[in-house]
Residue, then its C-alpha position, 0 to 999 in steps of 0.5 A: m130750066p136745068g143746068i149740067l149732069t152732076s151724076e159721076i164722070e170721070v176718066t179712070n185711065v189714058s193709055k196709048h190705045g185710047f183711054w176709059i169713063l166711068l159714067e155712073n156705074e159703066e165703065l167705057f172705053l174710047s179707042y184713038k182708032d174709032f175717036p180720033w180726035f182725043k189722039k193727040s190731045t193733052i191729058e189735061q184736054i181729055l180729063a175736061v168732060e162735062r154731061p149736059s144730059k145723059n146721053h151727052l158728052y163734051w170735051s169743050q177744050l176740044d170742041v168734041d160732042l159724043s152721044v153714050d150711044s156712040i161710044r157704046n157702039p162706035s160703029a154704029f155711028p160711021l165718022i163723017a169728019n175727020 
């Protein structure tokens, strides 16, 4: 049975506008405008990201699940809940 993916994932920067994550060789930006769940989060909560599968990120302390595709193209995944 597969376990948690061990490939590189790192939060590289946090700003007042959002934060950047490095997935292997790709750096992605999560703006608080597109991903409002993170706006009032602590840095510790943002840093506690897991990658259960290649296209899935999970912040257990915030109970936030995101597909990598939704980070690459947030306009294709409109928000459904507040």
